[in-house]
Every structure is written in C-alpha cells, then in structure tokens.
N, C-alpha and C positions, 0 to 999 in steps of 0.2 A: 179603505181598500181603493186602490187605483184600478178601475175597471180595465183600462187599456192595457195595463201591465199584465193583468190576468189573461187577457186575450193573447198577448204576445207569448206568454208562457205556454198556453195550450197549443198555439200554432207551432211554436218551436218544438214541442214534444212530438207533434204529428209530422213535422218535417223529418225528424230523426226516424220515426216509424216508416215513413215513405222511403227513406234512404235504405233501411234494412229490408224493406219489402222488395226493393229493386235488387238488393244483394241476393235475396232468396231466389229471385228469378234468374239471376246470373248463374247461381249454383245449379239450378234445375235445367237451364237451356244452354249455358255457355255463352249467352248473348245478353245484351242489356237493352231490351225493348221499352222499358219504362222511361219516358222522357224526363231528362234532367234529374234522374234518380240520385246522382252523386251530390247534387246541390242540397239534398235533404240534410246532409251532415252539417250544414251551416246552422241548423237549429241549435247545435251546441254553442256556437259563437253568440247567438242571441241569448242563450241561457247565461253565459258568462257576463255579458253586459248587464242583463237584468239583475244578476246576483250582486254585482258591484253597486248598482243603483239601490237595491233594497237594503243592503247592509248600511249604507250611509243614511238613507231616509229614516230607517227605524231606530237609529242610535244617536244621531247628531244632536238631538235636543233632550236626551235622557241622561240619567245618572248611572246607567248600567256600566259595571266595571269589566275589565278584561276577562276575569274568571267567569263571571255571570254570562258574558257574551259567548265564550267558548262552550260553556256548559249547555246553553240553549241551542247552539248550532249543532253540537254533537247529538242532542236529543232529537233535533229535527231531521238530521241526515243519517246518522249511523244505524239506528235499529233496523230499519227496513233494508238497508244495504247489507247488514250482517245476515239478516234472515234470508235474502235471496242468494247470498253467497253460500250459505249452508245448504240451501235447496239445490244449488248447482253442484256443490260438493257431493251431495247424496246421489244426484243423477249420474255424476261421473263415476261413482262407485257401483251403482246398481245397473244402470243402462248406459254404459259408455258409448255404445254404438250410435246413440242419438247425437253425440257431440263430435264435431270435426276438429275443433281447435282447443279442446279442453280435455285434460286427463286428470285422474284422481291424484291430487297432490296437496296433502294437508298443510305442508309448510308454506307453499305458495298461497293457499287460501288464507292461512293465519296471518302471514305478513301483509297480505293485501287488506285484511280487515283493520289493520292498524294504519291504513292510508299511507303506507310506505311504498314509493314507486320502485319496482324491481323488474328485471328483465324476464320476459315470458319464457318458460322452459321449452315451449314448442315453437312459438312464432319468433324466430331468431332475430336478434338485434332490435326487438321492440320492447319498450318499457310499458308493460300492461299488467294489470292485476288479474287474479284468477277469474273474477267476474269482469269480463273485459270492459263493459260499460262503465266500470268504476274508475277508469282513467280520468274522467272528468271530475270525479269526487276527490281524487288526489290533488288536483289543482284547486278545487274549492277549499279543501281543508288547509292547504298552504296559504291561500289568500286569507282565510279566517285568522290564521296565526299572525300574519303580518298586520291585519286589521286590529287584532287584539293588542299587539305590542304598541301600535300607534295610539290606542286608547289611553295609554299611560301619560300621554301628552295633553296639553290644553287644547281646547277646540280650535284655536287659531292655527296651531301647528299640526294638528292631526291630519288634515287633508293633505298638507304638503308632505308629511312623512309617508303617507300611504302611496301617493302618486310618485313621490321621489323613489321609494323603495322598489316599486314595480318597474319604473322606468330604468333604474340602475340595473336590476337583474336582467331585463330584456336587452339592455345595451351590452352588458357583460357577455351574454350569450351570443351576440352578434360579433363581438370583438375576439373572444376567446373560444377556440374550438375544443370544448371540454370532451374528454374521453370517458370520464366517470358518468354512468347513466343517470344517477341522481342529480349531479351538477348540471348535466345537459337538460334534464327534465325541468329543474327549478329555474332555469334561465331562458326558457322559451319566450318568444315574443307574444305568445298567446296570453300571457299574464297582463299585457296591455289592455286586453278586452275588459278585465275587471276595473282597470283604471278609467277606461271610457265610461263605464257605468257610474263610478264614483263621481267623476267630473260632471256628468249629466245630472246626477242627484244634487250636487252643489248648486248648479244653475237653477234647478227646480225649486229647491228649498229657499233660495235667496230671491225668488220671485223675479228672476231676470225676464224682461219683457219678451214675449214671443206671440205674434199674431197667429190666428188659426191657419191662414194661407201658408205661412212659412212652415208651420208644423206639418201640414199636409204635403208640402213640397219635399220636406226632409224624408218623409216616409216613401214618397214616390221615387225619389232619387235612390234611396237605399234599395228598394225593390228592383228598380231597373239595373242597378249595379250588380245585384245578385243574379238576376236573370242573364245579364250579359256574360258574367263569369261562368254560369252554367252552360250557356250556349257555346262558349269558347272551349269547353271541355275541362275546366278547372275542377279537379276532383282530389279528394283525400281519403285515406283509410283512417282507422281509429287513432293512429299515432302521428298523423300528418299535422305537425305543429310548427312548421318552419315559417320564416317571416312572411312569405307570400300569403299564407292563410290569414294572418292578422290584417294584412292590407286589403286583400280581395274579399274576404268574408267578414272580418272583424269590423272594419270601418263602415260598410253598409249596414251591418247589424246595429252599430251605434247610432247611425242616422235614423234607422227605423224606430229604435227605442226612444230616442230623443224626440222625434216627431210625435209618437204616440202619447207619451206622458205629457208633453206640452199641450197637445190638442185636448187631452182629457182635462188638464188644469184650466185652460182658457175657455173652452166651449163645452166640455163634457162629451161623453160618448154614450150611445144608447146601450141599454142593458140587454144582453142576450144570455139567457140562462144556460143554453147548451155550451157556449164558449166559456162561461164562468165555471161550469162543472169540469170542462176540459182543463182549464187553468188550475183549478183546485187539485185535480188528480194528476197533474203533469209529472210530478216526481214518481208516483207509482206507475204511471204509464211508461215513463222512461226506463224504469228498471224491469218491468214485467213483460214488455213486448218481446223481449228476447226469448221468452218461453212461449209466448202465444204464436208468434210467426211460424216457427217450425211445425207446430201442431197443425196450423191451417194449411201449410204447404204439403204436409203428409196426407191430410184428408183430401186435399185437392187432387193429388196424384192418384190416390186410391179410388177416387170417384171417376177416374178416366178422363178428366178435363185437361185441356192443354193450357200452355202459358203463352198463347198467341192470339192475336186479333181481339174479338170481343170477349173471349174467355179470359184474356189477360186483364182486361178492364174489370171484369167481375171478380177475378182473384184479388186484384189490388184493393178494390172496394171492400171485399170480405175481410181481407187481412187487416186493413186499417181499422175497420169497424170493430172487429173482434178484439183488436189490441186496445182500442178506446174503452170498450165495455169491460175488458179484463182489468184495465188500469183503474177505472172508476170503482169496480167491485173491490179491488185491493185497497183502494183509498178508504172506502167506507168501512170495510170489514177489518182491515189490518192497520193501515198507516194512521188514520185519524184516531181510533181508540188507543192504539199503542202510544202515540205521541202524547195524547191527553193524560194517559195513565202515568207516564214518566214525568210529565210536567207537574202533576199533582204530588208525586213522590219527592221531587227535588225542589227545595226551597230556593228563594232568590239568591241566597249566598252560595248556592251550589252544593250544599250538603244534603245528604239523604235522610229522610225520616220515614218511619213506618206509618202506614195509613191510620192505624189505631191511635198512635200518639198524636197525629194531626187532629183527629176527631176530638180527643180530650182537650186539646188546646182551644179549639173553636168553641167547645162547650163551656 
C-alpha cells in the first residue's frame, strides 16, 4: 500500500464533499459564503490521476489478462454504484419532493447502470446518469476498457497504446465539434488526467530518480496552482469537462499526485490512521455523501440555525463530519463485505462458481 496515495484519495473525496456542502449553502441562501467551495470539485481530477496511476502500478508486472482485469474492476466499482442508484430510484418514487434534479425514470436509471453516457432528462444538454455522481464512473469504465484492450499488447507497447489512445481521443475532441453526446463525452480532454496518472506510474515503477525536495516542491506547486485557480473564480458544475479544466485542475492534480508518491517512495510518509480510513472509504464516501448532505441541511434548517457567520462554520463541519462517518459505515457494512463476497464467488478466469462447489474443491 502506498500511504501517500491513500491520503490523496481521502482528501480528494473530502474536497468533493466540501464542494457539495457549498452547493447546499447556495441552495439555502442564494449566496456562496463558503470560501473556494467551487474548488472542491477538483477532487474528481485528483481521483482520475490516482486511478490512472493505480491501474498501471497494479498490473504492469502481473499476468492478469484483459478479461480478468475488467472483471475485477466491475466487482470493485459496479455493485455499490448499482445499489445507490436503486436507492435513489426508490426515493424518487416514494419521496420525490426531496429531490430537485431527479425524477422517477427507470429507463434512465437502467441505462445509467450500464455506464452508458446519456443526456439527462431534466438537466438540459447535460450528459449525466440518473445518479449524477456516476458521471465520473462513466469515464472510469471507459478508461478501463481502453486499458484492457492495451493489455493485449506486450509490456513495451502497452503504455504507448494507452497514452496514445487517450491523447488521440482528447485531440479529436478539440479538433472536431461533435454533436453526438456520446462522441462528445468520450473525446473530452479530461481523459488526459488518466494519462497523467499512467505516466506518473511508469516513472514510479522504473525508479526514476526524484529527491525529496523535488517531490515536496511538486506538491506545493500543485496546491498553489489550485488555490490560484479557486481565487480567480475558476469553477465547474458536474459536466464541466472542457479543455480549461484539464489545464487548470488536471495539471496541478498530476503535480500533487506525482510529488506525493515520489515522496513516499524516496523518504516515506508518516502513518495516520484517520487519513488511511478516509482513503479506504473514499469510494463509499464519494457515493453516499449525496444522501447525507440533504439530511444534514434539513435538520439544520429545522433546528432554526442559520447559514451565516459562525453558524455556517458549524454547519460545514457537521455536514462534512457526518458525510465522512456515513461513508466509513457504508464501507465497513456494505462495500467491503460485498466486494469480498463477489471476489470469493468469481474465479481468476472471470467465471462464477457457487460457494459450495468452491469448498469441495478446497477440501
């Protein structure tokens, strides 16, 4: 385990929570008093760089085939996403007044669970799934598909194929103004953030020299760049994936990830259990905070507390803490046991076997 990478994952998840906490305040007050709340969305860009890094580091020296790779990624990503999508579908049917941008739509939910990008039926001209946070998973799954195809090649060509394919798609999106929503989605420059992660992983695994001071400077430069972007008012909604985002958020995210993993490799980082738990539960936190934040906001309003001054600080602290706790509980009670169960059921060749048959073989 690369401790620094776990820390980045946990911090990235909390950045997204902070972003949506700010959004809740905007809905409640019509103003945006949380400082740099838009910048929290850059946590997604950190996630994409981290994803590219992890995919290369965990597969470059193994004999895992494309089918095995995809099977493992589906087991890791899909079950919890499907579960929260079904929960949202039930809420939209039973208590629709709690939702402002979601309506009961089984077709939209079903096609979304297949990770197919489609236009949102309510949010006009936006390619978003039924569970809106899933837009990032549509990109993740597309990246996994490209990565799996490249695994058919030898190790020497694999990294060139991955980086070349991602660069070609991003370039095509810049040159051609696609009208088709799927074509536009799959040629976004945000795909380059996965390429950044893969490139960093190649340098990491090849033991390219990097002193600790250089690693720290990379992190500092990345953080300063993000802060400057936030102070300048650079902001995006869920579907903001034009070239500026990759430049202004993706490049600093790559610098931060690069510096953190190199610092961990060269000098090591101290172990902080709270940050490790946050990193472990980052996926559950990312998916479940959308349910937690509205509950906290409703409870806050019913208590008669305001969204201004010191009360706002208390609200933000409570909302983020509650989201972190809910994410951890979901990870412990649902994500981890569900993932482990499915891994036990699926053999390395990707076929399914019943638990009883598995026990007889081991006996």
